[in-house]
Structure formats: structure tokens, C-alpha cells
C-alpha positions in Angstrom: -55.6 -115.8 84.5 -55.6 -118.4 87.4 -54.9 -122.1 86.9 -55.7 -124.8 88.9 -52.2 -126.7 90.4 -52.0 -130.0 91.8 -50.4 -129.6 95.4 -47.0 -130.5 95.9 -47.3 -131.7 99.5 -48.4 -135.1 100.2 -49.5 -137.1 103.2 -46.6 -139.0 104.8 -48.6 -142.2 104.5 -49.1 -142.2 100.7 -48.6 -145.4 99.1 -45.0 -145.7 97.5 -43.8 -148.2 94.9 -40.3 -150.2 94.8 -38.5 -147.0 93.7 -40.2 -144.9 96.4 -42.4 -143.0 94.1 -45.9 -141.8 94.6 -48.5 -141.9 92.0 -48.2 -138.2 91.8 -44.5 -138.6 90.2 -46.3 -140.6 87.4 -48.9 -138.0 86.6 -48.6 -134.6 84.4 -50.1 -131.4 84.1 -54.1 -131.1 84.8 -56.2 -132.0 81.8 -57.6 -129.5 79.6 -60.1 -132.4 77.9 -63.9 -132.3 78.4 -65.0 -133.5 81.7 -65.7 -137.3 81.3 -63.8 -137.7 78.5 -62.9 -141.2 78.2 -58.9 -140.1 77.2 -58.6 -138.9 80.9 -59.2 -142.6 81.8 -56.7 -143.8 79.6 -53.9 -141.3 81.0 -55.0 -142.5 84.7 -54.6 -146.0 83.4 -51.2 -145.2 82.3 -50.0 -143.6 85.6 -51.1 -146.8 87.5 -49.6 -149.1 85.1 -46.2 -147.2 85.4 -46.6 -147.1 89.1 -47.3 -150.5 89.8 -44.1 -151.7 87.5 -42.0 -149.7 88.9 -41.1 -147.4 85.6 -38.4 -144.8 86.2 -40.1 -141.9 84.6 -37.1 -140.6 83.1 -36.5 -144.0 81.1 -39.8 -143.4 79.1 -40.0 -141.4 75.9 -43.9 -140.5 75.0 -44.5 -139.5 71.4 -47.5 -138.1 69.7 -49.0 -136.7 66.6 -51.9 -134.2 66.5 -55.5 -134.6 68.2 -57.4 -134.9 71.4 -55.6 -137.9 72.1 -52.1 -136.5 70.9 -52.4 -133.6 73.7 -52.7 -136.7 76.1 -49.2 -137.2 77.1 -49.2 -134.0 78.8 -51.3 -135.4 81.4 -49.0 -138.3 82.5 -45.4 -139.1 83.0 -44.7 -135.3 83.4 -41.1 -136.5 83.9 -40.2 -138.4 80.9 -39.0 -137.5 77.2 -41.6 -136.0 75.3 -41.9 -135.2 71.7 -45.7 -134.2 69.7 -44.8 -134.3 66.1 -46.8 -133.2 62.8 -50.1 -134.9 61.9 -49.5 -138.8 61.5 -45.8 -138.8 61.7 -45.7 -140.2 65.0 -44.6 -143.6 64.2 -41.6 -142.3 61.9 -40.1 -140.1 64.2 -40.4 -142.9 67.2 -38.7 -145.4 65.0 -35.6 -142.6 64.6 -35.7 -142.0 68.4 -36.1 -146.0 69.1 -33.1 -146.9 66.5 -31.0 -144.0 68.3 -31.4 -145.1 71.9 -32.6 -148.3 72.6 -32.5 -147.9 76.2 -35.6 -146.1 76.7 -39.4 -147.5 76.8 -41.0 -145.8 73.8 -45.0 -145.2 74.0 -46.7 -143.8 70.7 -50.1 -142.1 71.6 -52.6 -141.4 68.8 -55.9 -141.3 67.9 -58.1 -142.7 65.2 -58.2 -139.7 62.9 -53.7 -139.4 63.5 -53.4 -143.2 63.0 -56.3 -144.1 60.5 -56.4 -141.4 58.0 -53.3 -139.4 57.7 -50.8 -141.4 59.4 -52.1 -145.0 58.6 -48.8 -145.2 56.3 -46.5 -144.6 59.2 -48.9 -146.8 61.4 -48.6 -149.9 58.9 -45.0 -149.7 58.5 -44.0 -149.3 62.2 -46.3 -152.5 63.0 -44.6 -154.6 60.1 -40.9 -153.5 61.1 -41.2 -154.4 64.6 -40.5 -151.1 66.4 -40.4 -152.1 70.2 -42.9 -149.5 71.2 -46.4 -149.6 73.0 -48.9 -148.0 70.4 -51.6 -146.5 72.3 -54.7 -145.4 69.9 -57.6 -143.6 72.0 -60.5 -144.4 69.4 -63.5 -142.2 69.6 -64.7 -142.4 66.1 -64.6 -138.8 65.6 -62.4 -135.7 64.7 -63.1 -133.9 68.4 -61.2 -130.8 67.6 -63.1 -130.0 64.3 -66.7 -130.3 65.9 -67.3 -134.1 65.4 -67.1 -135.5 61.8 -66.9 -139.0 61.3 -63.3 -140.5 61.3 -61.9 -143.5 59.2 -62.4 -146.0 62.2 -66.3 -145.1 62.5 -68.6 -147.9 62.0 -70.9 -148.1 59.1 -74.2 -147.3 60.0 -73.4 -145.1 63.2 -75.2 -141.8 63.9 -74.0 -138.5 64.4 -74.8 -136.3 67.4 -76.5 -134.2 64.4 -78.1 -137.2 63.0 -75.9 -138.1 60.2 -75.6 -141.7 59.1 -71.9 -143.2 58.3 -71.8 -144.7 54.9 -68.1 -145.8 54.8 -66.7 -148.8 55.4 -64.4 -148.7 58.8 -60.9 -149.1 59.2 -60.2 -151.5 62.0 -56.4 -150.8 63.3 -56.4 -154.0 65.3 -57.1 -156.2 62.3 -54.8 -154.5 60.3 -52.0 -154.6 63.2 -52.5 -158.5 62.9 -52.2 -158.6 59.3 -49.1 -156.4 59.2 -47.3 -158.6 61.8 -47.8 -156.6 65.2 -46.6 -159.3 68.1 -48.9 -157.8 70.7 -52.6 -157.0 69.9 -55.3 -156.0 72.3 -58.6 -153.9 72.1 -60.2 -152.7 75.3 -62.8 -149.9 76.6 -61.6 -146.8 78.5 -64.4 -147.5 80.8 -62.8 -150.8 82.0 -59.6 -150.2 84.0 -59.5 -153.5 85.4 -58.6 -154.8 82.0 -56.8 -151.7 80.4 -54.3 -151.4 83.2 -53.0 -155.1 82.9 -52.8 -154.8 79.2 -50.7 -151.6 79.4 -48.8 -153.5 81.8 -48.1 -156.5 79.2 -47.4 -154.0 76.6 -44.8 -152.4 78.5 -42.8 -155.4 79.2 -43.2 -156.7 75.5 -40.5 -156.6 73.2 -41.7 -155.6 69.8 -44.5 -153.5 68.4 -47.7 -153.8 70.9 -50.9 -152.4 69.9 -53.4 -151.5 72.1 -56.8 -150.1 70.4 -58.7 -148.1 73.4 -62.1 -147.2 72.5 -62.9 -143.8 74.3 -66.2 -142.1 73.8 -66.1 -138.7 73.0 -68.6 -137.1 75.4 -69.3 -134.0 73.4 -69.7 -135.5 69.8 -70.0 -139.4 70.2 -71.7 -140.3 73.4 -75.6 -140.6 72.1 -78.0 -142.9 71.0 -77.1 -144.1 67.7 -73.4 -144.0 68.1 -71.4 -147.3 67.9 -68.6 -145.3 70.2 -70.7 -144.3 73.0 -70.5 -145.4 76.8 -73.7 -147.2 76.8 -73.3 -149.1 73.3 -69.5 -150.6 74.2 -70.9 -151.6 77.7 -73.8 -153.3 75.8 -71.9 -155.0 73.2 -68.4 -156.1 74.8 -67.1 -159.3 74.0 -64.3 -159.6 76.5 -62.0 -162.8 75.2 -59.9 -162.7 78.5 -58.7 -161.3 81.4 -55.3 -160.4 82.3 -52.9 -160.2 85.2 -49.0 -159.3 84.8 -47.0 -161.1 87.4 -43.2 -159.7 87.6 -40.3 -162.1 88.6 -39.6 -161.1 92.0 -40.6 -162.3 95.2 -43.5 -164.7 95.4 -46.7 -163.4 94.6 -50.3 -165.3 95.7 -53.6 -164.4 94.3 -56.8 -166.0 94.0 -58.4 -166.3 90.6 -62.2 -166.7 89.6 -62.7 -170.5 88.4 -61.6 -170.8 84.9 -58.6 -171.9 82.7 -55.5 -170.0 82.9 -52.7 -169.7 80.4 -49.2 -168.8 81.1 -47.5 -166.3 78.4 -43.6 -166.0 79.6 -42.4 -162.5 78.1 -39.0 -161.7 77.0 -38.1 -159.9 80.7 -39.3 -162.8 82.4 -42.7 -161.3 83.2 -45.4 -163.6 83.0 -49.0 -162.9 81.5 -51.7 -164.8 83.1 -54.8 -165.0 80.6 -58.1 -166.1 82.2 -60.2 -167.4 79.4 -63.6 -166.3 79.3 -64.1 -168.3 75.9 -63.0 -171.9 76.0 -62.0 -171.9 72.3 -60.2 -168.7 72.3 -56.4 -169.0 71.5 -54.3 -165.9 71.5 -51.4 -167.2 70.1 -53.1 -167.9 66.8 -53.1 -164.8 64.5 -55.3 -166.2 61.8 -58.0 -167.3 64.4 -58.0 -164.0 66.0 -58.5 -162.1 62.7 -61.5 -164.6 61.7 -62.7 -164.4 65.5 -62.7 -160.4 65.3 -64.6 -160.4 61.8 -67.2 -163.1 62.8 -68.0 -161.0 66.0 -68.2 -157.3 64.3 -70.8 -159.0 61.9 -72.9 -159.3 65.1 -72.3 -155.9 66.3 -70.0 -157.0 69.1 -66.7 -155.0 70.0 -64.0 -157.7 70.9 -62.1 -156.7 73.9 -59.0 -158.3 75.8 -55.5 -159.5 74.7 -56.4 -160.7 71.1 -53.1 -161.9 70.1 -49.5 -162.3 71.6 -46.4 -163.7 70.2 -44.0 -164.4 73.1 -40.8 -165.6 70.9 -41.2 -162.0 68.7 -38.3 -159.9 67.6 -38.2 -156.3 67.7 -36.3 -153.9 65.0 -33.0 -153.9 66.4 -32.6 -157.5 66.3 -33.7 -157.7 62.6 -31.3 -155.0 61.6 -28.6 -156.8 64.1 -27.7 -153.4 65.4 -25.3 -153.2 68.3 -26.3 -153.3 72.0 -24.7 -150.0 72.5 -27.2 -147.4 72.0 -26.3 -145.4 68.8 -26.2 -142.0 70.4 -23.5 -143.3 72.9 -21.2 -144.4 70.2 -18.3 -142.3 69.4 -17.1 -140.5 66.1 -14.8 -143.4 65.4 -17.3 -146.0 65.9 -19.7 -144.5 63.7 -17.7 -143.4 60.9 -14.8 -146.4 60.9 -13.5 -144.9 57.9 -13.2 -146.1 53.9 -11.6 -149.7 54.5 -14.6 -150.9 56.7 -17.0 -149.3 53.9 -15.2 -151.1 51.1 -15.6 -154.3 53.2 -19.0 -153.6 53.6 -19.5 -153.3 50.1 -17.5 -156.2 49.2 -19.9 -158.2 51.2 -23.0 -156.9 49.6 -21.7 -157.6 45.9 -22.0 -161.1 44.4 -19.8 -163.6 44.2 -18.7 -165.0 40.9 -21.1 -163.8 38.0 -24.0 -161.9 37.4 -23.6 -159.0 39.6 -24.0 -156.3 36.9 -27.5 -157.1 35.9 -30.5 -154.8 35.8 -31.9 -154.2 39.2 -28.8 -156.3 40.8 
């Protein structure tokens, strides 16, 4: 059997980033997904974002679960760390890895079946605990590997390829992430790289749980008239609340922007998000207003995209747990197991002082 392989030789004038890497250095294996699958566009956006940000591939850890979406980490950042977990369990495995080594950039790649069904409990706890990660949901509304049944995110009233109407209420992962405390929440469309690439850049520079729900049409089972996850439907009903540019704290950068108001959001590493508002009254720093706006537009059949919410002062899981700066996987045995005296001191600090320390439930 013959497999197509990407050529290793490149033209001498191919563009390189500040690290000397070309975009080919951020790519992976050749995709085996259906031709035209929106997931491949998401992979290309990840490649472009990491190339633009001069990310060192070996500093990225990408984890996934099960499904069409969970195959895609094989198609980008081939020189990074990777782990394919069991169905719906990616968030807990990523959490453990992030606690052991805080020096890596963590990217969790999942789908609407993987995250909104069997893995919804895992998704919820990753968001509320503040795990420092980019959580990419490649959302097509169907189970593509099992012949196109509706997933938990499929809109009520949406029609399947076989003409079946979905009667179940959908789970909106964006609204759920906002309720659970995610500090960077966005939605985009795989067919809109101009919007998606900067959103990924901003998520990579953010500290805390960054969710990007990407509507990614399934060209085989969910790209027909009557589907609310088709290319045509999303293009016609896309309600973009802002456009985003990411400016890194390096040499002076000049750029021209269309007329309209700009909002600067400084992130922890010093990079700056510039939001060009398309809606005068939309405030991406108001969590409650963002949830209300999503519900309002959804009732009108619109899909809201853009950076929906960002907390530039967010803290991550390491800050919550007050862990040491040095990654746990680099600590020596004596530091990890300091002995019985240290354990007794810790236990004593957790006991109540003076009084009812032995009450039930205490």
C-alpha cells in the first residue's frame, strides 16, 4: 500500500518565523478525514497560530478523546507531545499532566460527542477548576464515526441527512463554560480563519481555561438543507460580535484597522488583545451579559461568534492550589516526600484551634 507523504525539501525562500521554523514544522500527518471536513480547517488554523506566535513545538502537549475531532491532533504539531485518551476523559488526563509539568502549553482537542455527552462531567470540572489549557471543541452536531446520529449539541428542529427531525434540547458548551467560570470563552466557524486564528492566538496566551467552540460542518452527514450545522446555514446566521487581533510585546507594530471602536485587553504575558467591536453595546468582560446575549440571539436562530468573554485577571489551577513554581516532575524525592515531621505539621495546620475539632463532618 502506498501512502502520500509531505515532501521534506523546501524552497530556500519559504517564510520562517523568529525561531527559524517554517509552517511545515508545525504540521503533522496527512489527514484521513473526509475531503472538505471543517476539522481540517481548524488544524490549519492551529498551525498558523503557533507559527505566528513562535511557539516551540516541543513545548506543546496536545490531548484528545475519541471521535473525528480527536483524530485531528495527529494532523498538526507533529513534533509536540501527544496523548489520545479514552472517550470523554481527556480533561482529567490533561489536568494531571498540567499539575505535573506547568512549563508546557496544554491543548485539549475534543468534539461535541466527546465533551457534551460522555465527557460532560469532565468538561465541567476542567472549566470550574481553572485548568490552564486551550480547550478546542470541533462541533459538528453529529456522531460522524457512527453514521451521523444527532449529538447532544444538535439544535432542536435540525434535520438529519435522512430527514429525521431532532426533538431534543441542545447543550450549549459556551453557555455552560461561562456558568462554570471559564475565563476565556469564544465561538467561531471553521470556515472563518480570519476570526479563528486570532482567537486561538489569544487562547494560547491566556492563563486559565480557554474554551473555543468551533462550528465545524460534517460534509458527509450534516451539510444539507435543514441542518443548522451546515456551511450555508452558519454563513447566513453568523452574528459576529467582534474581530480580534493579537499583538505581542516585541518591536513596535503598526497596523491599520477599519473604522470603529477598539478595546485593549492586556493578558498575563503582556500580549494585547485588540477587540474591534461590531456591536456598540457588547461588553466581552461582562459574564452575565454575555450569557444573556447568547440566549437572546439563539432564540432568533443566530449563531454568535467571536470572543464572547475574557477575564484578563484570571487565575489558574496552580495559583488556586498554591503549587511550587518548579514543575512537580522536576522535584527530587526528598522534596516530594519531606518526611513524617512535615506531614504532621501539615495535619496540624488543618486542625481547628481551640474547641470543636472532632464534631461530625469536621
